[in-house]
C-alpha positions in Angstrom: -13.7 -13.9 19.7 -14.0 -11.2 17.0 -11.9 -11.6 13.9 -10.5 -8.1 14.6 -8.9 -9.5 17.8 -7.3 -12.5 16.1 -3.8 -12.3 14.6 -1.8 -14.4 12.2 1.8 -14.3 10.9 2.9 -13.3 7.5 6.4 -13.9 6.1 8.1 -11.1 4.3 11.6 -10.6 3.0 14.0 -9.2 5.7 14.8 -6.1 3.7 11.0 -5.2 3.7 10.8 -5.8 7.4 13.8 -3.4 8.0 12.2 -0.7 5.8 8.9 -1.2 7.7 10.8 -1.0 11.0 12.4 2.3 10.0 9.1 3.8 8.8 7.3 2.6 12.0 9.9 4.3 14.2 9.8 7.6 12.2 6.0 7.5 12.2 5.7 6.9 15.9 4.0 3.5 15.8 4.6 1.3 18.8 5.6 -1.8 16.7 6.3 -2.9 13.2 3.1 -5.1 13.3 0.9 -2.1 14.1 2.5 -0.1 11.3 2.1 -2.9 8.7 -1.5 -3.4 9.8 -2.1 0.3 9.3 -0.5 0.3 5.8 -2.5 -2.8 4.8 -5.8 -1.2 6.0 -5.0 1.9 3.9 -4.1 0.0 0.8 -7.0 -2.4 1.1 -9.6 0.3 1.7 -12.1 1.2 -1.1 -10.7 4.7 -1.2 -7.3 3.3 -2.1 -8.9 1.4 -5.0 -10.4 4.6 -6.3 -7.1 6.4 -6.0 -5.3 3.6 -7.8 -7.8 3.8 -10.7 -7.5 7.6 -10.9 -3.7 7.3 -10.9 -3.8 4.6 -13.6 -5.9 7.0 -15.8 -3.4 9.8 -15.3 -0.6 7.5 -16.4 -2.5 6.3 -19.4 -3.2 9.9 -20.4 0.5 10.8 -20.1 1.6 7.7 -22.1 -1.0 8.6 -24.8 0.2 12.2 -25.0 3.8 11.0 -25.4 2.7 8.6 -28.2 3.3 5.4 -26.3 -0.4 4.4 -26.5 -2.5 4.7 -29.6 -6.1 5.8 -29.4 -8.3 3.0 -30.6 
């Protein structure tokens, strides 16, 4: 059986489940599991890594311009 067809369980705090449930309903996903799977795929994708790196550079630039980070 393909790894993509296998499933496992992950424990998360109840409040996160409730937030995911609300988002899944608003987004039209058929279940919380399918919504969480989608979110994890997006976060774990290489594009997300690049965006996080770009966002981190923007934050560093802003902190530097505000004087919180010294140029070394």
